[in-house]
C-alpha positions, 0 to 999 in steps of 0.5 A, a space after each residue: 506502454 502508450 500514452 500517459 493516463 489522464 482519466 479513469 478510463 485511461 487508468 483502467 485500460 493501463 491497469 488491465 495489464 494486471 502487472 504491478 511493481 510495488 516499491 517500499 518496505 518488506 519485513 517480518 511481522 510477529 503476532 502474539 499468539 493466541 489472538 488477544 494476548 498482550 505482547 508482554 505476556 506472550 510466549 508464542 508468536 506467529 511469523 508472517 510477511 509484513 511491511 506495507 509494500 509487501 502486504 500490497 503485493 501479496 494482496 494483489 497476487 492473491 487476487 490474481 495480479 502479477 506483483 513484483 517488489 522493488 526494495 532491499 532486505 538485510 543479508 541475514 536470517 530475517 531478510 532470508 525469511 522475507 525472501 522465502 515469504 515473497 516466493 510463497 506469495 508468488 511475488 517477483 523478487 528480481 528487483 529485491 536486493 540484499 544489503 549488509 553494512 549493519 542494516 536490518 529488515 524491518 521487524 514488527 511485534 504486533 497484537 491481534 486486538 481491537 482495543 489498545 492494540 500495541 504495535 512495535 516496529 523496529 526501523 533503526 538502520 532500515 534496509 529498505 531505506 538503502 534503495 538507490 537510483 542504481 536499483 531503479 535503473 535496473 528496472 524496465 518499467 515497460 514490463 509493468 502496467 502500474 508502479 505502486 509506491 508507499 509514502 514510507 519510502 519517501 522518509 529517507 533521502 536515498 530511498 526518496 530519490 529512488 522513489 522519485 526516479 521510479 515515478 519518472 521512469 514509470 510515467 515515461 513508460 506509460 505505466 500508471 503511477 499509484 501512491 498510498 500516502 502511508 504517513 508514519 510520523 516516527 519515520 520523518 525528521 519533520 512534518 514540513 519535510 514529510 509534507 513537501 516530499 509526499 506532495 511532490 510524489 502525489 503530484 507525480 501520480 495518477 492515483 492517490 489514496 490516503 486517509 483524512 490525516 494523510 490528505 491533511 498532511 498534504 494540505 498543511 492543515 487537518 481541515 483542508 484534506 478533502 480540498 487537497 484531494 480535490 485539488 490533486 485531481 484538478 491539477 495532476 491525478 486521475 483519481 484520489 480516494 479520501 478515506 474517512 475510517 468508519 465514515 467510508 470514503 470519497 472517491 474523486 475523479 474528473 467525472 465527479 465524486 462518489 461517497 461509499 460506506 464501509 462493510 461491517 465485520 467482526 474485527 480482530 485487529 485494526 492493522 492491514 486495512 489500508 494495504 488491503 483497500 489499495 490492493 482490492 481497488 487496483 485489482 478491481 480496476 484491473 478486472 474492468 470494474 467501474 470506479 465506484 464498484 472498485 472502491 467498494 471491493 477495496 472496502 470489502 477487502 479491508 473488512 476481511 483483513 481486519 477480521 483475520 490474523 496477520 496482514 499478508 495471509 489475511 488478504 482475500 482471494 478473488 473468490 473469497 472477496 466475491 463470496 463476501 460481497 454476495 453475502 453482504 448488503 451494500 453499505 450505506 
């Protein structure tokens, strides 16, 4: 698809293909119902598509993008639930393999609460960690404008090799490479392994998004996160977005740094914001919005998702996102 993206304009041009391959975890989320119910007291649960990669793909699809998933799910009822949900969100699954061998699709049991929200994730023998180089070799990366990876996929040796091979294939095809650092300590054998693997992947990406803790991981110290984001742009990336929770985000590129705030909303839960931010930003860039505006659209998408039940079903359509932005003042 042409020359490697080296700056914001190149990234935006490549993303205008509006076709995304998302690599990583897909699973089932069970939300205690009604909202506010503690898991241990619940008698009813709502089932939704879950997993960071699947949530990003669903959100991109709902905003008009062509999204496909690269992963594996278990050859059982939960895996079939995920496949059916991918179809419901119009997410391509030509590169979603099934596997037995006692491996299981991820399952999350979650609460819709803002205070002390419990989220229990079952990842023992995770099917998505079985992704291998053969799965990647079957992909024609020329079909996609961007490859989006999540750091969770780097936590296991097999899927780590597959992810790095995918980044190499995407870059060779001229696709934009995008990383959500998505650091989840429970998935990793050690912090040192996580730092080395995530930093190597980040250096192979054109766009890197993470929060202050995640960039702190890349830096090797909590205080060095922002400098690590700046160094990535100086050395390898076109764009780095350093998220700071309620303090907003710093978006860094060769053109400089822009600090943006967050949109206030009546939150029901804390989960799903990062996946929504990623999709909102990418969809906006694919639609030709300037980088600052794209960051704000990502922030707005995150605000909408935390105000609704679920993650994938909570993702706004483009029309819903536009309506939200018209009704809200720009955050300070």
